C-alpha positions in Angstrom: 97.3 136.8 127.8 97.4 133.0 128.3 100.1 131.4 130.4 101.6 127.9 130.1 99.6 125.4 132.0 101.0 124.7 135.4 99.2 123.2 138.3 100.7 125.5 141.0 99.7 128.8 139.4 98.0 131.3 141.6 95.6 133.8 140.0 94.3 137.0 141.5 90.5 137.0 142.2 90.6 140.8 142.4 87.7 142.1 140.2 88.4 144.6 137.5 85.8 147.0 136.3 85.1 146.7 132.6 82.7 148.1 130.2 80.5 145.4 128.8 78.8 145.5 125.3 75.8 147.7 125.4 77.3 150.1 127.9 76.7 147.9 131.0 79.5 147.9 133.5 80.6 144.5 134.7 83.4 142.8 136.5 85.7 140.0 135.5 88.6 138.4 137.3 92.0 138.8 135.7 94.9 136.4 135.9 98.0 137.7 137.7 101.5 136.6 136.7 102.3 133.3 138.3 104.3 133.8 141.5 104.1 130.4 143.2 107.4 129.4 141.6 110.0 132.3 141.4 111.8 130.4 138.5 108.6 129.8 136.5 109.0 132.7 134.0 112.7 131.9 133.5 112.0 128.3 132.8 109.0 129.1 130.6 111.1 131.6 128.6 114.0 129.2 128.3 111.7 126.4 127.1 110.1 128.7 124.6 113.5 129.8 123.3 114.8 126.2 123.1 111.6 124.9 121.5 111.8 127.6 118.9 115.5 127.1 118.4 114.9 123.4 117.9 112.3 124.1 115.2 114.3 126.9 113.5 118.0 125.8 113.7 118.7 122.2 114.7 122.5 122.8 114.6 122.4 125.8 116.9 120.0 123.9 119.2 122.3 120.8 119.3 125.3 123.0 120.1 123.4 124.7 122.9 122.2 121.4 124.4 125.8 120.0 124.2 127.1 123.1 126.1 124.3 122.7 128.7 125.1 119.0 129.2 128.9 119.7 129.6 128.1 122.5 132.1 125.8 120.2 134.1 122.9 122.6 133.7 120.3 119.7 133.8 117.3 121.9 134.5 117.7 123.9 131.3 118.0 120.9 129.0 115.3 120.3 126.3 114.8 116.7 127.5 111.9 115.7 125.1 113.7 116.8 122.0 117.0 115.4 123.1 115.3 112.0 123.6 113.7 112.3 120.2 117.0 113.0 118.6 118.7 110.1 120.3 116.0 107.8 119.0 116.3 109.3 115.5 120.0 108.4 115.4 119.2 104.7 115.7 116.4 105.0 113.1 118.7 106.8 110.6 121.4 104.2 111.0 118.9 101.3 110.4 117.4 103.1 107.4 120.8 103.7 105.8 121.7 100.1 106.2 118.4 98.9 104.7 118.8 101.4 101.8 122.4 100.3 101.0 121.5 96.6 101.3 118.5 97.1 98.9 120.8 98.8 96.3 123.4 96.0 96.7 120.9 93.2 96.3 119.2 94.8 93.3 122.6 95.2 91.6 123.6 91.6 92.4 120.3 90.4 90.9 120.9 92.5 87.8 124.5 91.2 87.7 123.2 87.6 87.9 120.2 87.8 85.5 121.3 90.5 83.1 124.8 89.4 82.3 124.9 91.2 79.0 124.6 94.6 80.7 127.4 94.1 83.2 129.8 97.0 83.3 132.2 99.1 85.4 129.3 101.2 86.9 127.7 98.1 88.3 131.1 96.9 89.7 131.5 100.3 91.3 128.0 100.4 92.8 128.3 96.9 94.2 131.7 97.6 95.7 130.6 100.9 97.1 127.6 99.4 98.8 129.6 96.6 100.3 132.2 99.0 101.7 129.5 101.3 103.1 127.7 98.4 104.8 131.0 97.1 106.2 131.7 100.7 107.6 128.2 100.9 109.1 128.7 97.5 110.8 132.1 98.6 112.1 130.7 101.9 113.5 127.5 100.3 114.9 128.1 96.6 115.6 124.5 96.2 116.9 123.3 96.7 113.3 124.5 93.1 112.7 121.3 91.9 114.4 119.3 93.2 111.5 121.4 91.2 109.0 120.7 88.1 111.1 116.9 88.7 111.2 115.2 86.7 108.5 112.1 88.8 108.4 114.1 92.1 108.1 116.2 90.5 105.3 113.1 89.2 103.5 111.6 92.7 103.5 114.8 94.2 102.1 115.1 91.5 99.5 111.5 92.1 98.3 112.2 95.8 97.9 115.4 94.9 96.0 113.5 92.6 93.6 110.9 95.4 93.1 113.7 97.8 92.2 115.5 95.3 89.9 112.3 94.5 88.1 111.5 98.2 87.6 115.0 98.8 86.2 115.2 95.8 84.0 111.6 94.9 83.1 112.5 91.3 83.9 110.3 89.0 86.0 112.8 86.2 86.5 114.1 87.0 90.0 113.8 84.4 92.8 111.1 85.1 95.4 113.6 84.4 98.2 117.1 85.7 98.7 119.2 83.1 96.8 122.5 83.9 98.7 123.8 83.8 102.2 124.5 87.2 103.7 128.3 86.3 104.0 128.3 85.9 100.2 126.3 89.1 99.6 128.9 91.1 101.6 132.0 89.4 100.4 134.1 91.4 97.9 134.9 88.2 96.1 131.3 87.2 95.4 130.0 87.9 91.9 127.0 85.7 91.2 127.3 84.1 87.8 
């Protein structure tokens, strides 16, 4: 049986008689249960359970971790996965903002360059994306820095152009964002 790697493990060097292939008796050392740290097995078992729970049921894992945090049981926390989840929250928020902005820009491009196809569904989609972006900025004000970043906006705009071209088969869209971000997000802006 293999044990988790730990630098302070003590193994027994007591030889054990074994029968080797071909009938020759031999000796091999066996590993005893680690006893240098009396809490080793409890921690190893706890980490194994938490790792499995994290992989199998993220909701149960998150509830368990929240309870451990509130109880101040710091040594039992699944620190690596907690850190990963915290980082993922930021990534998800940024990804959602980018996705909503791409949809908004693609619809504004179609609105501007395919006026004959304007309809209530486009109005609804544009309005929905604007409200969702406004909500995201209200919930996470630090996302505003992305909307102020010319490189980030250029990337989002290129993707919006690609989507608008795929949906309309038109190749008339400007290569650079033709509007200021204040216009794009304004509920009164409808490019004509």
